[in-house]
Structures are given as C-alpha cells and as structure tokens.
N, CA, C and O of each residue as an XYZ file, in Angstrom:
568
protein
N      38.480     49.383    -59.522
C      39.209     48.692    -60.564
C      40.645     48.476    -60.116
O      41.290     49.385    -59.592
N      41.120     47.304    -60.322
C      42.483     46.994    -59.924
C      43.471     47.689    -60.854
O      43.289     47.719    -62.071
N      44.521     48.248    -60.254
C      45.526     48.967    -61.040
C      46.232     48.044    -62.024
O      46.589     48.470    -63.122
N      46.439     46.770    -61.641
C      47.116     45.863    -62.561
C      46.284     45.622    -63.822
O      46.850     45.436    -64.900
N      44.963     45.622    -63.712
C      44.095     45.492    -64.882
C      44.262     46.684    -65.812
O      44.328     46.532    -67.032
N      44.329     47.856    -65.226
C      44.491     49.074    -66.018
C      45.872     49.100    -66.678
O      46.004     49.511    -67.831
N      46.889     48.664    -65.952
C      48.241     48.601    -66.525
C      48.274     47.648    -67.715
O      48.860     47.966    -68.750
N      47.648     46.485    -67.574
C      47.611     45.506    -68.662
C      46.909     46.106    -69.879
O      47.384     45.968    -71.006
N      45.786     46.765    -69.648
C      45.035     47.371    -70.742
C      45.841     48.500    -71.395
O      45.831     48.641    -72.618
N      46.526     49.290    -70.596
C      47.361     50.372    -71.140
C      48.433     49.797    -72.058
O      48.672     50.323    -73.145
N      49.076     48.724    -71.625
C      50.102     48.086    -72.467
C      49.489     47.533    -73.752
O      50.089     47.648    -74.821
N      48.310     46.939    -73.661
C      47.644     46.426    -74.857
C      47.362     47.568    -75.832
O      47.653     47.454    -77.022
N      46.795     48.665    -75.331
C      46.475     49.806    -76.194
C      47.727     50.354    -76.865
O      47.707     50.676    -78.053
N      48.814     50.460    -76.113
C      50.064     50.942    -76.697
C      50.540     50.008    -77.799
O      51.042     50.473    -78.823
N      50.393     48.712    -77.612
C      50.900     47.749    -78.597
C      50.074     47.719    -79.881
O      50.589     47.343    -80.934
N      48.800     48.111    -79.809
C      47.937     48.051    -81.004
C      47.586     49.434    -81.549
O      46.864     49.539    -82.541
N      48.085     50.488    -80.920
C      47.813     51.842    -81.397
C      46.462     52.392    -80.987
O      45.958     53.327    -81.609
N      45.868     51.822    -79.944
C      44.583     52.316    -79.449
C      44.751     53.525    -78.553
O      45.818     53.737    -77.976
N      43.685     54.328    -78.435
C      43.724     55.522    -77.597
C      42.814     55.420    -76.376
O      42.929     56.215    -75.444
N      41.921     54.451    -76.382
C      41.011     54.241    -75.253
C      40.595     52.781    -75.272
O      40.628     52.127    -76.315
N      40.202     52.275    -74.106
C      39.777     50.881    -74.086
C      39.150     50.469    -72.780
O      39.187     51.189    -71.782
N      38.572     49.287    -72.818
C      37.930     48.710    -71.644
C      38.170     47.208    -71.600
O      38.405     46.564    -72.623
N      38.104     46.673    -70.398
C      38.017     45.226    -70.190
C      36.771     44.999    -69.361
O      36.631     45.538    -68.263
N      35.876     44.201    -69.893
C      34.705     43.744    -69.148
C      34.853     42.239    -68.943
O      35.083     41.503    -69.902
N      34.725     41.781    -67.713
C      34.782     40.354    -67.409
C      33.371     39.809    -67.281
O      32.464     40.507    -66.828
N      33.193     38.568    -67.680
C      31.887     37.919    -67.596
C      31.458     37.828    -66.143
O      32.228     37.407    -65.281
N      30.225     38.225    -65.883
C      29.644     38.119    -64.544
C      28.173     37.801    -64.713
O      27.399     38.648    -65.158
N      27.786     36.605    -64.365
C      26.390     36.206    -64.500
C      25.929     36.313    -65.939
O      26.536     35.738    -66.842
N      24.846     37.058    -66.146
C      24.287     37.198    -67.492
C      24.767     38.453    -68.203
O      24.142     38.915    -69.157
N      25.883     39.001    -67.732
C      26.404     40.210    -68.356
C      27.899     40.336    -68.174
O      28.624     39.347    -68.066
N      28.340     41.583    -68.144
C      29.759     41.897    -68.073
C      30.012     42.968    -67.019
O      29.255     43.933    -66.915
N      31.080     42.797    -66.234
C      31.467     43.773    -65.216
C      32.749     44.475    -65.668
O      33.714     43.817    -66.058
N      32.760     45.793    -65.618
C      33.933     46.574    -65.986
C      35.048     46.318    -64.973
O      34.854     46.492    -63.770
N      36.218     45.902    -65.468
C      37.357     45.688    -64.577
C      38.507     46.645    -64.875
O      39.399     46.814    -64.044
N      38.499     47.272    -66.047
C      39.540     48.254    -66.363
C      39.054     49.180    -67.466
O      38.303     48.781    -68.356
N      39.504     50.432    -67.382
C      39.179     51.423    -68.416
C      40.337     52.397    -68.537
O      40.921     52.819    -67.539
N      40.660     52.749    -69.779
C      41.714     53.719    -70.059
C      41.131     54.784    -70.981
O      40.580     54.472    -72.037
N      41.257     56.035    -70.572
C      40.764     57.192    -71.332
C      39.255     57.122    -71.595
O      38.771     57.515    -72.656
N      38.536     56.613    -70.602
C      37.069     56.565    -70.634
C      36.586     57.516    -69.537
O      36.958     57.345    -68.376
N      35.766     58.515    -69.880
C      35.300     59.452    -68.851
C      34.635     58.730    -67.666
O      33.975     57.704    -67.832
N      34.829     59.294    -66.477
C      34.318     58.682    -65.240
C      32.806     58.408    -65.314
O      32.354     57.341    -64.898
N      32.028     59.359    -65.838
C      30.579     59.144    -65.893
C      30.227     58.011    -66.851
O      29.230     57.317    -66.648
N      31.029     57.817    -67.885
C      30.795     56.685    -68.793
C      31.130     55.385    -68.073
O      30.409     54.397    -68.210
N      32.218     55.377    -67.307
C      32.580     54.176    -66.556
C      31.447     53.757    -65.620
O      31.166     52.568    -65.473
N      30.803     54.729    -64.995
C      29.682     54.410    -64.105
C      28.528     53.800    -64.894
O      27.858     52.884    -64.417
N      28.299     54.310    -66.101
C      27.214     53.803    -66.949
C      27.483     52.387    -67.420
O      26.561     51.578    -67.533
N      28.748     52.083    -67.695
C      29.086     50.767    -68.252
C      29.667     49.825    -67.208
O      30.255     48.803    -67.560
N      29.509     50.155    -65.924
C      30.042     49.301    -64.862
C      29.503     47.877    -64.990
O      30.250     46.918    -64.798
N      28.227     47.728    -65.308
C      27.660     46.409    -65.606
C      26.893     46.521    -66.915
O      25.998     47.355    -67.055
N      27.252     45.678    -67.865
C      26.622     45.688    -69.182
C      25.819     44.401    -69.340
O      26.392     43.312    -69.304
N      24.508     44.507    -69.515
C      23.695     43.312    -69.718
C      23.982     42.679    -71.088
O      24.368     43.357    -72.040
N      23.787     41.396    -71.151
C      23.916     40.653    -72.400
C      23.044     41.318    -73.469
O      21.857     41.558    -73.251
N      23.649     41.612    -74.628
C      22.901     42.172    -75.747
C      22.782     43.681    -75.776
O      22.189     44.216    -76.713
N      23.318     44.401    -74.788
C      23.207     45.868    -74.737
C      24.535     46.520    -75.077
O      25.569     46.145    -74.523
N      24.523     47.485    -75.976
C      25.741     48.178    -76.367
C      26.693     47.254    -77.105
O      26.403     46.074    -77.305
N      27.827     47.799    -77.504
C      28.783     47.017    -78.281
C      29.289     45.807    -77.503
O      29.346     44.704    -78.046
N      29.658     46.001    -76.236
C      30.196     44.896    -75.442
C      29.135     43.819    -75.214
O      29.422     42.628    -75.333
N      27.931     44.229    -74.892
C      26.864     43.260    -74.656
C      26.478     42.492    -75.907
O      26.140     41.311    -75.837
N      26.529     43.163    -77.056
C      26.235     42.481    -78.316
C      27.355     41.495    -78.642
O      27.092     40.387    -79.112
N      28.614     41.899    -78.392
C      29.745     40.990    -78.617
C      29.614     39.756    -77.729
O      29.899     38.644    -78.173
N      29.190     39.937    -76.490
C      28.963     38.808    -75.589
C      27.857     37.907    -76.130
O      28.005     36.685    -76.166
N      26.769     38.504    -76.543
C      25.605     37.752    -77.013
C      25.889     36.976    -78.296
O      25.492     35.818    -78.423
N      26.568     37.605    -79.239
C      26.787     36.989    -80.552
C      28.099     36.207    -80.646
O      28.305     35.427    -81.576
N      28.981     36.431    -79.666
C      30.324     35.835    -79.672
C      31.115     36.258    -80.913
O      31.959     35.516    -81.414
N      30.818     37.470    -81.393
C      31.504     38.025    -82.564
C      31.916     39.462    -82.259
O      31.247     40.147    -81.486
N      33.012     39.922    -82.859
C      33.411     41.315    -82.658
C      32.350     42.269    -83.207
O      31.690     41.983    -84.206
N      32.207     43.388    -82.543
C      31.269     44.435    -82.956
C      32.093     45.700    -83.118
O      32.868     46.056    -82.230
N      31.929     46.386    -84.253
C      32.718     47.591    -84.462
C      31.872     48.739    -84.990
O      30.763     48.552    -85.492
N      32.434     49.924    -84.858
C      31.849     51.127    -85.425
C      32.962     51.948    -86.051
O      34.098     51.930    -85.577
N      32.641     52.655    -87.099
C      33.623     53.529    -87.769
C      33.865     54.801    -86.973
O      34.954     55.374    -87.013
N      32.817     55.248    -86.234
C      32.926     56.499    -85.500
C      31.965     56.462    -84.312
O      30.748     56.507    -84.487
N      32.522     56.382    -83.111
C      31.703     56.304    -81.898
C      30.694     57.444    -81.795
O      29.542     57.222    -81.420
N      31.120     58.661    -82.125
C      30.255     59.829    -81.956
C      29.101     59.885    -82.947
O      28.012     60.343    -82.602
N      29.326     59.422    -84.175
C      28.322     59.563    -85.225
C      27.545     58.289    -85.529
O      26.705     58.284    -86.429
N      27.808     57.208    -84.798
C      27.164     55.934    -85.091
C      25.648     56.025    -84.893
O      25.176     56.547    -83.883
N      24.901     55.517    -85.858
C      23.438     55.517    -85.773
C      22.875     54.100    -85.824
O      21.672     53.918    -86.007
N      23.744     53.089    -85.663
C      23.321     51.690    -85.776
C      22.487     51.223    -84.581
O      21.765     50.232    -84.676
N      22.588     51.933    -83.464
C      21.932     51.482    -82.249
C      22.831     50.599    -81.398
O      22.468     50.255    -80.273
N      23.994     50.228    -81.913
C      24.935     49.390    -81.162
C      25.744     50.201    -80.162
O      26.190     49.672    -79.144
N      25.935     51.486    -80.451
C      26.731     52.355    -79.583
C      25.786     53.090    -78.645
O      24.910     53.838    -79.080
N      25.979     52.865    -77.357
C      25.142     53.510    -76.348
C      25.539     54.989    -76.227
O      26.673     55.353    -76.542
N      24.616     55.833    -75.775
C      24.889     57.272    -75.697
C      26.165     57.626    -74.927
O      26.888     58.534    -75.336
N      26.455     56.936    -73.830
C      27.663     57.243    -73.059
C      28.933     57.044    -73.851
O      29.890     57.803    -73.690
N      28.960     56.036    -74.704
C      30.158     55.752    -75.497
C      30.478     56.894    -76.456
O      31.629     57.077    -76.853
N      29.463     57.652    -76.821
C      29.673     58.775    -77.742
C      30.495     59.880    -77.085
O      30.991     60.771    -77.774
N      30.646     59.834    -75.761
C      31.438     60.827    -75.045
C      32.929     60.484    -75.037
O      33.748     61.308    -74.628
N      33.282     59.302    -75.474
C      34.687     58.896    -75.508
C      35.391     59.646    -76.632
O      34.861     59.762    -77.737
N      36.567     60.144    -76.351
C      37.319     60.931    -77.326
C      38.081     59.991    -78.265
O      39.303     59.861    -78.187
N      37.319     59.338    -79.158
C      37.895     58.401    -80.131
C      36.892     58.231    -81.252
O      35.770     58.733    -81.176
N      37.294     57.527    -82.283
C      36.401     57.325    -83.430
C      36.149     55.842    -83.663
O      35.218     55.280    -83.085
N      36.968     55.189    -84.506
C      36.755     53.763    -84.776
C      36.939     52.970    -83.488
O      37.816     53.280    -82.681
N      36.107     51.942    -83.298
C      36.196     51.129    -82.091
C      35.720     49.720    -82.388
O      34.916     49.493    -83.292
N      36.233     48.776    -81.605
C      35.814     47.384    -81.724
C      35.706     46.784    -80.326
O      36.564     47.007    -79.471
N      34.634     46.018    -80.109
C      34.436     45.249    -78.874
C      34.622     43.783    -79.251
O      33.912     43.258    -80.109
N      35.581     43.130    -78.603
C      35.965     41.775    -78.992
C      35.677     40.768    -77.888
O      36.197     40.893    -76.779
N      34.851     39.767    -78.187
C      34.621     38.718    -77.200
C      35.846     37.808    -77.135
O      36.346     37.357    -78.166
N      36.316     37.547    -75.946
C      37.490     36.699    -75.758
C      37.028     35.440    -75.010
O      36.483     35.516    -73.909
N      37.260     34.291    -75.635
C      36.786     33.018    -75.086
C      37.928     32.242    -74.441
O      39.099     32.424    -74.772
N      37.548     31.370    -73.508
C      38.530     30.487    -72.886
C      38.720     29.239    -73.760
O      38.170     29.162    -74.858
N      39.478     28.291    -73.284
C      39.786     27.083    -74.057
C      38.541     26.253    -74.354
O      38.557     25.426    -75.266
N      37.471     26.459    -73.602
C      36.226     25.708    -73.794
C      35.240     26.450    -74.697
O      34.144     25.955    -74.960
N      35.627     27.633    -75.171
C      34.769     28.408    -76.062
C      33.792     29.330    -75.358
O      32.962     29.963    -76.010
N      33.878     29.415    -74.035
C      32.999     30.305    -73.277
C      33.591     31.710    -73.250
O      34.774     31.877    -72.952
N      32.786     32.717    -73.556
C      33.260     34.099    -73.504
C      33.473     34.471    -72.041
O      32.549     34.419    -71.229
N      34.723     34.851    -71.718
C      35.055     35.224    -70.350
C      35.282     36.727    -70.202
O      35.310     37.258    -69.092
N      35.443     37.407    -71.353
C      35.682     38.854    -71.306
C      35.342     39.462    -72.654
O      35.306     38.781    -73.679
N      35.095     40.754    -72.623
C      34.998     41.538    -73.852
C      35.979     42.690    -73.689
O      35.907     43.464    -72.735
N      36.894     42.781    -74.642
C      37.902     43.834    -74.627
C      37.530     44.849    -75.697
O      37.319     44.494    -76.857
N      37.453     46.105    -75.302
C      37.136     47.181    -76.234
C      38.372     48.011    -76.516
O      39.122     48.361    -75.605
N      38.579     48.324    -77.794
C      39.703     49.167    -78.205
C      39.162     50.236    -79.143
O      38.404     49.940    -80.067
N      39.558     51.483    -78.896
C      39.133     52.597    -79.753
C      40.369     53.305    -80.303
O      41.430     53.335    -79.679
N      40.191     53.870    -81.492
C      41.277     54.511    -82.223
C      40.924     55.963    -82.550
O      39.756     56.349    -82.506
N      41.937     56.757    -82.876
C      41.735     58.168    -83.218
C      41.102     58.380    -84.581
O      40.439     59.394    -84.799
N      41.292     57.448    -85.501
C      40.834     57.654    -86.869
C      39.469     57.023    -87.123
O      39.089     56.034    -86.497
N      38.748     57.627    -88.058
C      37.435     57.117    -88.459
C      37.652     56.145    -89.619
O      38.175     56.519    -90.669
N      37.241     54.892    -89.411
C      37.439     53.881    -90.448
C      36.736     52.590    -90.076
O      36.359     52.378    -88.924
N      36.569     51.739    -91.066
C      36.138     50.379    -90.793
C      37.400     49.568    -90.562
O      38.350     49.646    -91.341
N      37.405     48.801    -89.506
C      38.576     48.003    -89.172
C      38.488     46.704    -89.973
O      37.536     45.941    -89.807
N      39.476     46.446    -90.843
C      39.430     45.241    -91.680
C      39.438     43.955    -90.845
O      39.981     43.928    -89.741
N      38.830     42.894    -91.383
C      38.742     41.613    -90.676
C      40.099     41.122    -90.186
O      40.219     40.649    -89.056
N      41.119     41.233    -91.032
C      42.452     40.769    -90.640
C      42.958     41.536    -89.419
O      43.542     40.941    -88.513
N      42.740     42.840    -89.389
C      43.176     43.639    -88.242
C      42.386     43.258    -86.991
O      42.946     43.207    -85.896
N      41.086     42.991    -87.150
C      40.283     42.559    -85.998
C      40.828     41.236    -85.458
O      40.930     41.059    -84.244
N      41.175     40.313    -86.345
C      41.755     39.032    -85.897
C      43.060     39.273    -85.133
O      43.306     38.642    -84.105
N      43.891     40.185    -85.637
C      45.147     40.500    -84.963
C      44.898     41.158    -83.602
O      45.599     40.872    -82.631
N      43.909     42.027    -83.540
C      43.552     42.663    -82.264
C      43.062     41.624    -81.263
O      43.418     41.670    -80.086
N      42.245     40.688    -81.738
C      41.738     39.641    -80.842
C      42.877     38.758    -80.340
O      42.878     38.333    -79.185
N      43.835     38.487    -81.205
C      44.990     37.701    -80.800
C      45.800     38.458    -79.739
O      46.266     37.862    -78.767
N      45.963     39.762    -79.929
C      46.688     40.579    -78.954
C      45.954     40.640    -77.618
O      46.583     40.723    -76.563
N      44.622     40.598    -77.663
C      43.809     40.687    -76.439
C      43.593     39.328    -75.770
O      43.165     39.273    -74.617
N      43.881     38.244    -76.469
C      43.610     36.894    -75.946
C      44.238     36.615    -74.580
O      43.625     35.905    -73.782
N      45.424     37.133    -74.271
C      46.000     36.863    -72.944
C      45.150     37.364    -71.779
O      45.435     37.037    -70.627
N      44.117     38.148    -72.057
C      43.247     38.604    -70.978
C      42.622     37.403    -70.245
O      42.301     37.506    -69.061
N      42.449     36.282    -70.932
C      41.873     35.092    -70.300
C      42.751     34.654    -69.132
O      42.253     34.483    -68.019
N      44.054     34.470    -69.368
C      44.930     34.039    -68.281
C      45.124     35.160    -67.263
O      45.245     34.906    -66.065
N      45.152     36.398    -67.746
C      45.293     37.524    -66.831
C      44.122     37.563    -65.850
O      44.324     37.726    -64.647
N      42.892     37.414    -66.364
C      41.720     37.457    -65.494
C      41.676     36.261    -64.558
O      41.257     36.396    -63.409
N      42.100     35.096    -65.024
C      42.080     33.919    -64.151
C      43.081     34.086    -63.020
O      42.837     33.592    -61.919
N      44.201     34.766    -63.251
C      45.182     35.028    -62.192
C      44.604     35.990    -61.155
O      44.919     35.894    -59.968
N      43.761     36.911    -61.605
C      43.155     37.880    -60.691
C      42.217     37.208    -59.706
O      42.108     37.625    -58.553
N      41.535     36.151    -60.173
C      40.511     35.531    -59.339
C      41.029     34.331    -58.560
O      40.312     33.790    -57.718
N      42.268     33.902    -58.824
C      42.767     32.736    -58.092
C      43.560     33.129    -56.888
O      44.051     32.264    -56.163
C-alpha cells in the first residue's frame, strides 16, 4: 500500500471523526485495497481483494449505495464479513465513490467509536468529504 494513500485516508478520518477506515479502488469485477488505517493486518489480507457483492464494500460497489452498520462486532445482517468484526470500532459505512461519468471507482470505508445509525445527511456529508478520492486515485495511476 502506498504511504500517500494511507496519509490521505488518515487525514480524511481525522476530518470526519473516524477511528478506522479503508480505501478500495475498482479493479476488474471487484475492489483492491489501497489503504487501511487501524485495520488489523490479518483483516487487511482478507479484504485485499473484495468481489462485487461481498461484504459491505462489495455490496456498496454492487448497489452503488452506501452500506452501513450500527455495530461492526454485533451485526447479524450478513453484510459484515467475519474479519470486519475484528476492527476496534462500532458504527461504520462503506461509501461508493463515482467519477464524473457515474462509474464507481472506489469504495471508502469509515468506522466510528460509537454504536449508532448514521443519519442520511451525515452519510451525504461523509461521501462529499470522501469524493476527492477520485482525483487522488487518478493521480496515483497517471
């Protein structure tokens, strides 16, 4: 993982009050992990490639809609994969970030210390804060 990706994610988490997070970039029919903050190493290995429709990030990619949980550890919806339950956080959201053409180019995950449902307005604000990942990722590949 590139250090600049992790630095960008760290700054994003600080700005929104998150305690852990991930950036997955679109790769083929799934997502490739490009940055992780406060995610255990064994979880990073598990989520290195996320297929479309699997786990929170894969579902966000598939549906093009944010996916959230009130508590990563206690979630029984089937959206949270077992590895994610090892993250030391509670409420979390996986947000699909699209380019100017509407194609999802990344899914940004943010987790918080508190157990709660994240209101729609806050999710919109989080997605707006994460939107620069599109230009950030394009700079990485050019």
